[in-house]
Each structure stands twice: as C-alpha cells, then as structure tokens.
C-alpha positions as CSV (number, residue, x, y, z in Angstrom):
1,M,25.4,31.7,-27.6
2,K,22.4,31.4,-30.1
3,T,21.3,28.2,-31.7
4,F,19.9,27.2,-35.2
5,R,17.0,24.7,-34.1
6,V,13.4,23.9,-34.6
7,E,11.9,24.4,-31.5
8,D,8.4,23.7,-32.5
9,H,8.1,22.2,-36.1
10,P,4.3,22.7,-37.9
11,I,3.9,19.1,-38.1
12,L,6.8,16.9,-36.4
13,G,5.6,19.3,-33.2
14,K,7.7,20.5,-30.0
15,L,11.7,19.4,-30.0
16,K,11.4,16.7,-27.3
17,K,13.6,17.2,-23.5
18,R,17.5,15.3,-24.4
19,K,20.2,15.4,-22.0
20,K,22.5,17.9,-22.6
21,V,25.8,17.0,-22.9
22,K,29.2,18.1,-23.9
23,I,31.2,17.7,-27.0
24,V,34.6,19.6,-28.2
25,V,35.0,20.5,-31.6
26,D,38.0,22.3,-33.1
27,G,39.6,22.9,-29.2
28,K,36.3,24.5,-28.8
29,E,33.9,23.2,-26.3
30,M,30.1,23.7,-27.2
31,D,26.1,21.6,-25.5
32,A,24.6,19.2,-27.5
33,Y,21.9,16.8,-27.8
34,E,22.6,13.1,-26.4
35,G,22.1,11.1,-28.9
36,E,21.7,13.5,-31.7
37,M,23.5,13.6,-34.6
38,I,26.7,15.4,-35.1
39,A,26.7,17.1,-38.0
40,S,23.1,17.9,-36.8
41,A,24.9,19.6,-33.3
42,L,27.2,21.1,-35.7
43,L,24.6,22.9,-38.2
44,A,23.3,24.4,-34.8
45,H,25.4,26.5,-33.4
46,G,26.5,27.5,-37.5
47,K,29.3,25.0,-38.6
48,K,29.4,24.2,-41.8
49,V,32.3,23.2,-42.5
50,F,33.1,19.7,-41.8
51,R,36.0,18.7,-44.3
52,Y,38.7,19.4,-46.4
53,T,39.5,18.0,-50.4
54,K,42.7,16.2,-50.2
55,R,43.8,18.1,-53.4
56,Y,42.5,21.2,-53.2
57,M,41.8,21.5,-49.7
58,E,38.0,22.3,-50.6
59,S,35.5,22.8,-48.3
60,R,32.6,21.1,-47.2
61,G,30.2,19.9,-45.2
62,V,26.5,17.7,-45.1
63,F,24.9,17.1,-48.4
64,C,22.7,14.0,-48.6
65,A,22.3,13.8,-44.2
66,I,22.1,9.9,-44.8
67,G,25.8,8.5,-44.7
68,R,25.7,7.3,-48.5
69,C,28.4,10.3,-49.4
70,T,31.4,11.5,-47.6
71,D,31.4,15.3,-47.5
72,C,30.6,15.1,-43.2
73,V,33.2,12.9,-42.6
74,M,35.6,14.4,-39.7
75,T,38.1,13.1,-37.0
76,V,35.7,11.7,-33.9
77,N,38.5,11.1,-31.1
78,G,41.2,10.7,-32.6
79,I,39.6,8.4,-35.7
80,P,39.0,9.6,-39.4
81,N,36.2,9.8,-42.0
82,I,33.2,9.1,-39.8
83,R,29.7,10.0,-41.3
84,T,28.9,13.1,-38.7
85,C,25.6,12.7,-40.4
86,V,24.5,9.3,-38.3
87,T,27.4,9.1,-35.9
88,S,25.3,10.0,-32.3
89,V,26.9,12.4,-29.9
90,K,28.1,11.2,-27.1
91,E,29.1,13.6,-23.5
92,G,32.6,14.6,-24.4
93,M,33.7,13.8,-27.5
94,K,36.7,15.7,-29.3
95,I,34.9,16.4,-33.3
96,E,37.9,18.1,-35.6
97,T,37.5,19.3,-39.1
98,Q,39.0,17.0,-40.9
99,K,42.2,17.5,-43.7
100,G,42.4,15.6,-46.9
101,L,42.0,12.0,-45.6
102,G,43.0,12.6,-42.2
103,K,45.5,11.2,-40.3
104,W,44.9,8.0,-37.4
105,R,47.0,8.5,-33.9
C-alpha cells in the first residue's frame, strides 16, 4: 500500500531509517515506524477520522498536532482519550476510532 510520507524534505533532508513495526488500527494491520507519533502513522496511511463527538457523532482528526486540544484522541490498547499527536507508536499497539467519550475496558 502506498503511504503519504515526505521521504526527502527540501530543508530537513532525507527521512532517517527507523525500525518498521506493525500496529492494528480498527482491526486492520498496518506498518508504522517505531517512535513516530500515532497520528503521523495514521495520516501517512490516509486515515483522517480519529474520533466522533459525543453529542452529534461528528468526525474529528488532527487539529493542533501539539497535544493541546483533544480532537485526535483515540482508544489505544483499551485506554480511551489518548492524544495520538503526542503518543509514540510501539510494536503491536491496538488503536481504535473513538466514539464519544470512549469506554474503559
């Protein structure tokens, strides 16, 4: 599958080699790079909707990308409300699109 990553940035240079890991997002396995933010990995695979609001079930995704808002929260390894823009990918993570406030398991 083609991912959308900047491999060679005009200012930052070439993307450094990192260890590839597998994560599971909404039941589907996908590749990510160890240490990158969850939101970056999901955006690279074209996923833009990370959660749905409690009241109207409106979609939300990355907004501030610095951990100040809660638009990018998802359920990660059974824990709801994880800010994916500031949480690093780890091998085998289970990530789910969050509906409303999420539920603890």
